[in-house]
C-alpha positions as a Python dict, from the first residue, in 0.01 Angstrom:
ca = {
    (1, 'X'): (0, 0, 0),
    (2, 'X'): (17, -378, -54),
    (3, 'X'): (251, -325, -349),
    (4, 'X'): (479, -111, -133),
    (5, 'X'): (490, -381, 139),
    (6, 'X'): (560, -646, -125),
    (7, 'X'): (848, -440, -269),
    (8, 'X'): (988, -382, 82),
    (9, 'X'): (972, -757, 155),
    (10, 'X'): (1138, -838, -178),
    (11, 'X'): (1419, -588, -107),
    (12, 'X'): (1464, -737, 241),
    (13, 'X'): (1488, -1094, 102),
    (14, 'X'): (1728, -975, -169),
    (15, 'X'): (1944, -807, 97),
    (16, 'X'): (1947, -1126, 311),
    (17, 'X'): (2044, -1339, 9),
    (18, 'X'): (2321, -1093, -80),
    (19, 'X'): (2461, -1111, 274),
    (20, 'X'): (2447, -1495, 265),
    (21, 'X'): (2625, -1502, -74),
    (22, 'X'): (2895, -1267, 57),
    (23, 'X'): (2943, -1500, 356),
    (24, 'X'): (2984, -1796, 117),
    (25, 'X'): (3237, -1604, -95),
    (26, 'X'): (3430, -1519, 221),
    (27, 'X'): (3426, -1886, 333),
    (28, 'X'): (3551, -2002, -9),
    (29, 'X'): (3828, -1740, -16),
    (30, 'X'): (3940, -1816, 338),
    (31, 'X'): (3893, -2191, 297),
    (32, 'X'): (4182, -2382, 456),
    (33, 'X'): (4347, -2634, 226),
    (34, 'X'): (4402, -2867, 524),
    (35, 'X'): (4030, -2860, 608),
    (36, 'X'): (3908, -3220, 606),
    (37, 'X'): (3538, -3150, 670),
    (38, 'X'): (3451, -3150, 293),
    (39, 'X'): (3635, -3482, 253),
    (40, 'X'): (3464, -3641, 556),
    (41, 'X'): (3128, -3508, 439),
    (42, 'X'): (3201, -3653, 94),
    (43, 'X'): (3270, -3993, 254),
    (44, 'X'): (2926, -3990, 416),
    (45, 'X'): (2767, -3871, 90),
    (46, 'X'): (2921, -4172, -85),
    (47, 'X'): (2813, -4412, 190),
    (48, 'X'): (2459, -4271, 191),
    (49, 'X'): (2426, -4301, -185),
    (50, 'X'): (2459, -4680, -177),
    (51, 'X'): (2193, -4731, 91),
    (52, 'X'): (1829, -4721, -29),
    (53, 'X'): (1631, -4460, 162),
    (54, 'X'): (1935, -4253, 270),
    (55, 'X'): (2007, -3932, 80),
    (56, 'X'): (2357, -3817, -6),
    (57, 'X'): (2227, -3460, -24),
    (58, 'X'): (2106, -3490, 336),
    (59, 'X'): (2464, -3568, 438),
    (60, 'X'): (2576, -3247, 262),
    (61, 'X'): (2327, -3048, 470),
    (62, 'X'): (2426, -3230, 791),
    (63, 'X'): (2795, -3149, 735),
    (64, 'X'): (2710, -2788, 644),
    (65, 'X'): (2853, -2835, 293),
    (66, 'X'): (2534, -2782, 93),
    (67, 'X'): (2538, -2402, 36),
    (68, 'X'): (2914, -2390, -14),
    (69, 'X'): (2905, -2675, -269),
    (70, 'X'): (2618, -2510, -459),
    (71, 'X'): (2812, -2184, -470),
    (72, 'X'): (3137, -2356, -573),
    (73, 'X'): (2974, -2542, -865),
    (74, 'X'): (2808, -2220, -983),
    (75, 'X'): (3132, -2024, -929),
    (76, 'X'): (3350, -2232, -1165),
    (77, 'X'): (3120, -2147, -1459),
    (78, 'X'): (3123, -1771, -1397),
    (79, 'X'): (3324, -1555, -1640),
    (80, 'X'): (3429, -1305, -1372),
    (81, 'X'): (3533, -1478, -1049),
    (82, 'X'): (3834, -1459, -819),
    (83, 'X'): (3765, -1788, -638),
    (84, 'X'): (3754, -2044, -922),
    (85, 'X'): (4066, -2228, -802),
    (86, 'X'): (3939, -2247, -442),
    (87, 'X'): (3598, -2363, -567),
    (88, 'X'): (3753, -2642, -777),
    (89, 'X'): (3962, -2760, -478),
    (90, 'X'): (3653, -2758, -259),
    (91, 'X'): (3447, -2960, -511),
    (92, 'X'): (3731, -3210, -559),
    (93, 'X'): (3755, -3271, -183),
    (94, 'X'): (3384, -3357, -167),
    (95, 'X'): (3392, -3571, -485),
    (96, 'X'): (3707, -3763, -382),
    (97, 'X'): (3551, -3833, -43),
    (98, 'X'): (3226, -3945, -211),
    (99, 'X'): (3413, -4175, -451),
    (100, 'X'): (3610, -4338, -169),
    (101, 'X'): (3291, -4365, 38),
    (102, 'X'): (3107, -4543, -242),
    (103, 'X'): (3386, -4785, -339),
    (104, 'X'): (3567, -4852, -9),
    (105, 'X'): (3262, -4865, 217),
    (106, 'X'): (3041, -5063, -23),
    (107, 'X'): (3180, -5391, 110),
    (108, 'X'): (3190, -5273, 474),
    (109, 'X'): (2829, -5160, 460),
    (110, 'X'): (2742, -5475, 272),
    (111, 'X'): (2870, -5667, 575),
    (112, 'X'): (2697, -5449, 838),
    (113, 'X'): (2370, -5447, 644),
    (114, 'X'): (2388, -5826, 617),
    (115, 'X'): (2476, -5896, 982),
    (116, 'X'): (2364, -5577, 1165),
    (117, 'X'): (2102, -5438, 928),
    (118, 'X'): (1862, -5287, 1181),
    (119, 'X'): (2143, -5133, 1390),
    (120, 'X'): (2297, -4976, 1076),
    (121, 'X'): (1961, -4831, 967),
    (122, 'X'): (1891, -4691, 1315),
    (123, 'X'): (2238, -4533, 1316),
    (124, 'X'): (2151, -4350, 995),
    (125, 'X'): (1818, -4246, 1145),
    (126, 'X'): (2009, -4093, 1436),
    (127, 'X'): (2243, -3912, 1198),
    (128, 'X'): (1950, -3762, 1009),
    (129, 'X'): (1700, -3677, 1285),
    (130, 'X'): (1955, -3531, 1531),
    (131, 'X'): (2078, -3306, 1250),
    (132, 'X'): (1736, -3146, 1186),
    (133, 'X'): (1764, -2875, 1461),
    (134, 'X'): (2113, -2785, 1330),
    (135, 'X'): (1980, -2765, 973),
    (136, 'X'): (1691, -2538, 1080),
    (137, 'X'): (1931, -2310, 1269),
    (138, 'X'): (2177, -2288, 978),
    (139, 'X'): (1943, -2272, 679),
    (140, 'X'): (1630, -2095, 808),
    (141, 'X'): (1807, -1784, 935),
    (142, 'X'): (1593, -1484, 834),
    (143, 'X'): (1348, -1715, 650),
    (144, 'X'): (987, -1814, 715),
    (145, 'X'): (900, -2183, 749),
    (146, 'X'): (640, -2289, 488),
    (147, 'X'): (422, -2577, 611),
    (148, 'X'): (268, -2640, 265),
    (149, 'X'): (607, -2699, 98),
    (150, 'X'): (715, -2910, 397),
    (151, 'X'): (411, -3136, 350),
    (152, 'X'): (470, -3156, -27),
    (153, 'X'): (828, -3272, 38),
    (154, 'X'): (706, -3523, 296),
    (155, 'X'): (444, -3665, 57),
    (156, 'X'): (690, -3698, -234),
    (157, 'X'): (912, -3925, -24),
    (158, 'X'): (607, -4117, 101),
    (159, 'X'): (498, -4183, -260),
    (160, 'X'): (851, -4298, -357),
    (161, 'X'): (851, -4531, -58),
    (162, 'X'): (511, -4670, -157),
    (163, 'X'): (646, -4771, -498),
    (164, 'X'): (969, -4893, -339),
    (165, 'X'): (769, -5144, -133),
    (166, 'X'): (637, -5302, -453),
    (167, 'X'): (801, -5626, -572),
    (168, 'X'): (999, -5473, -859),
    (169, 'X'): (1248, -5711, -1022),
    (170, 'X'): (1600, -5567, -1052),
    (171, 'X'): (1761, -5610, -1396),
    (172, 'X'): (2127, -5717, -1390),
    (173, 'X'): (2148, -5771, -1767),
    (174, 'X'): (2360, -5485, -1904),
    (175, 'X'): (2427, -5572, -2266),
    (176, 'X'): (2638, -5297, -2426),
    (177, 'X'): (2430, -5103, -2684),
    (178, 'X'): (2292, -4752, -2750),
    (179, 'X'): (1983, -4803, -2531),
    (180, 'X'): (2203, -4930, -2249),
    (181, 'X'): (2439, -4629, -2281),
    (182, 'X'): (2148, -4382, -2268),
    (183, 'X'): (1998, -4575, -1974),
    (184, 'X'): (2327, -4556, -1783),
    (185, 'X'): (2358, -4181, -1847),
    (186, 'X'): (1998, -4133, -1732),
    (187, 'X'): (2055, -4341, -1418),
    (188, 'X'): (2377, -4150, -1352),
    (189, 'X'): (2186, -3823, -1385),
    (190, 'X'): (1943, -3945, -1117),
    (191, 'X'): (2237, -4048, -897),
    (192, 'X'): (2414, -3714, -945),
    (193, 'X'): (2100, -3515, -872),
    (194, 'X'): (2024, -3714, -557),
    (195, 'X'): (2387, -3681, -445),
    (196, 'X'): (2330, -3310, -382),
    (197, 'X'): (1951, -3288, -346),
    (198, 'X'): (1874, -3329, 29),
    (199, 'X'): (1615, -3589, 123),
    (200, 'X'): (1594, -3763, -216),
    (201, 'X'): (1751, -4108, -210),
    (202, 'X'): (1896, -4200, -548),
    (203, 'X'): (1917, -4563, -441),
    (204, 'X'): (1545, -4561, -362),
    (205, 'X'): (1462, -4411, -704),
    (206, 'X'): (1684, -4674, -871),
    (207, 'X'): (1496, -4943, -677),
    (208, 'X'): (1167, -4802, -808),
    (209, 'X'): (1309, -4813, -1162),
    (210, 'X'): (1435, -5168, -1107),
    (211, 'X'): (1801, -5080, -1173),
    (212, 'X'): (1949, -5059, -822),
    (213, 'X'): (2102, -5408, -816),
    (214, 'X'): (2259, -5355, -1160),
    (215, 'X'): (2441, -5038, -1049),
    (216, 'X'): (2528, -5174, -703),
    (217, 'X'): (2678, -5492, -847),
    (218, 'X'): (2893, -5291, -1093),
    (219, 'X'): (3027, -5073, -809),
    (220, 'X'): (3093, -5384, -599),
    (221, 'X'): (3291, -5542, -888),
    (222, 'X'): (3500, -5232, -976),
    (223, 'X'): (3801, -5369, -782),
    (224, 'X'): (3815, -5663, -1028),
    (225, 'X'): (3925, -5408, -1294),
    (226, 'X'): (3703, -5573, -1551),
    (227, 'X'): (3714, -5349, -1864),
    (228, 'X'): (3341, -5387, -1935),
    (229, 'X'): (3254, -5290, -1576),
    (230, 'X'): (3488, -4988, -1585),
    (231, 'X'): (3347, -4863, -1920),
    (232, 'X'): (2992, -4898, -1787),
    (233, 'X'): (3080, -4706, -1471),
    (234, 'X'): (3253, -4431, -1673),
    (235, 'X'): (2934, -4387, -1882),
    (236, 'X'): (2732, -4384, -1559),
    (237, 'X'): (2979, -4123, -1426),
    (238, 'X'): (2905, -3890, -1720),
    (239, 'X'): (2539, -3891, -1617),
    (240, 'X'): (2639, -3829, -1253),
    (241, 'X'): (2843, -3518, -1349),
    (242, 'X'): (2557, -3383, -1564),
    (243, 'X'): (2312, -3445, -1279),
    (244, 'X'): (2533, -3261, -1028),
    (245, 'X'): (2590, -2956, -1252),
    (246, 'X'): (2228, -2913, -1366),
    (247, 'X'): (2078, -2982, -1023),
    (248, 'X'): (2323, -2743, -856),
    (249, 'X'): (2218, -2461, -1088),
    (250, 'X'): (1847, -2530, -1031),
    (251, 'X'): (1893, -2548, -654),
    (252, 'X'): (2108, -2232, -649),
    (253, 'X'): (1832, -2039, -826),
    (254, 'X'): (1565, -2177, -594),
    (255, 'X'): (1769, -2097, -282),
    (256, 'X'): (1840, -1743, -405),
    (257, 'X'): (1482, -1662, -501),
    (258, 'X'): (1271, -1883, -270),
    (259, 'X'): (1500, -1998, 11),
    (260, 'X'): (1232, -2033, 282),
    (261, 'X'): (1006, -2248, 63),
    (262, 'X'): (1296, -2453, -76),
    (263, 'X'): (1444, -2529, 268),
    (264, 'X'): (1093, -2617, 398),
    (265, 'X'): (1055, -2860, 105),
    (266, 'X'): (1398, -3009, 178),
    (267, 'X'): (1312, -3051, 548),
    (268, 'X'): (1001, -3244, 441),
    (269, 'X'): (1224, -3470, 228),
    (270, 'X'): (1474, -3522, 510),
    (271, 'X'): (1232, -3597, 795),
    (272, 'X'): (1017, -3829, 581),
    (273, 'X'): (1328, -4014, 462),
    (274, 'X'): (1440, -4073, 821),
    (275, 'X'): (1099, -4188, 945),
    (276, 'X'): (1048, -4443, 667),
    (277, 'X'): (1397, -4597, 693),
    (278, 'X'): (1279, -4882, 924),
    (279, 'X'): (1033, -4988, 651),
    (280, 'X'): (1333, -5088, 437),
    (281, 'X'): (1467, -5334, 697),
    (282, 'X'): (1451, -5690, 563),
    (283, 'X'): (1570, -5848, 888),
    (284, 'X'): (1310, -6028, 1099),
    (285, 'X'): (1360, -5837, 1423),
    (286, 'X'): (1301, -6015, 1753),
    (287, 'X'): (1243, -5734, 2002),
    (288, 'X'): (1430, -5870, 2302),
    (289, 'X'): (1563, -5628, 2565),
    (290, 'X'): (1916, -5667, 2420),
    (291, 'X'): (1793, -5587, 2068),
    (292, 'X'): (1598, -5279, 2181),
    (293, 'X'): (1903, -5151, 2372),
    (294, 'X'): (2121, -5210, 2064),
    (295, 'X'): (1880, -5015, 1840),
    (296, 'X'): (1857, -4726, 2089),
    (297, 'X'): (2236, -4721, 2127),
    (298, 'X'): (2280, -4715, 1747),
    (299, 'X'): (2029, -4429, 1716),
    (300, 'X'): (2199, -4228, 1994),
    (301, 'X'): (2543, -4299, 1842),
    (302, 'X'): (2421, -4130, 1524),
    (303, 'X'): (2331, -3825, 1736),
    (304, 'X'): (2672, -3828, 1908),
    (305, 'X'): (2847, -3833, 1568),
    (306, 'X'): (2640, -3532, 1456),
    (307, 'X'): (2717, -3346, 1781),
    (308, 'X'): (3094, -3382, 1736),
    (309, 'X'): (3075, -3304, 1363),
    (310, 'X'): (2886, -2982, 1447),
    (311, 'X'): (3150, -2891, 1707),
    (312, 'X'): (3429, -2960, 1455),
    (313, 'X'): (3254, -2746, 1192),
    (314, 'X'): (3209, -2454, 1436),
    (315, 'X'): (3573, -2475, 1542),
    (316, 'X'): (3684, -2483, 1176),
    (317, 'X'): (3463, -2184, 1091),
}
């Protein structure tokens, strides 16, 4: 009797996953070339990836790009597919947006984090926390929330934050040799994985490894067109591409076979990441009435941005 129930449940989950995959195929096929949501989402992914504690993958979930990007990456490697061209266009929109976000906004965010650090962090908190109900509605349809996997995700981020708070010295010495090349590819792999894995902050992991400042300074200096910097970033980029492809395949399998548990784990990552963001503020905050109002306004502004992005996504769909 138990076996029969188990088989019925498995068939039901398989049917739900099939319906969801068919929806994704339909979205890719009917995807409008003038749609700017993937590009805008990519911008925020790029911005998030240069701020320790903020996950680029979380931005993908917030902008409702996560499932479609996972499908698109998987789709281009299939032998029999009718949507390869559309998938490539979709991926390029996200990647171009992410590249521009990383390079163009590095200096802007550098300024805001230097002069308005706490307000910037609270804005990101608003973006993340106000998006949680939307994420649950979109991703948990027909799935059961798993508290154990949620707590595991929460604890993983807490542990990363614990090590992040240690006084780890960042290494800016990047002498060009085999070890350095392999290190850059490995760091790129971490960056690529975190770019699409919701809740995991690649910048935070790089801080733990003591390599954040090295990578950040190279990105900041890319506009100098220094050959050594460009070569280093190209090697780093190889690791990023490998990280995106491998992580996308792993996540696709997990979402197909264990979607409820995987999304619960991701929600643990996301909520923990948002709650610990204030711990990364270096500014000595004086809690005057003006400062408190500014922080609240920044937090609410994040929510307003999410509200209008959600409306834009629904209209586009």
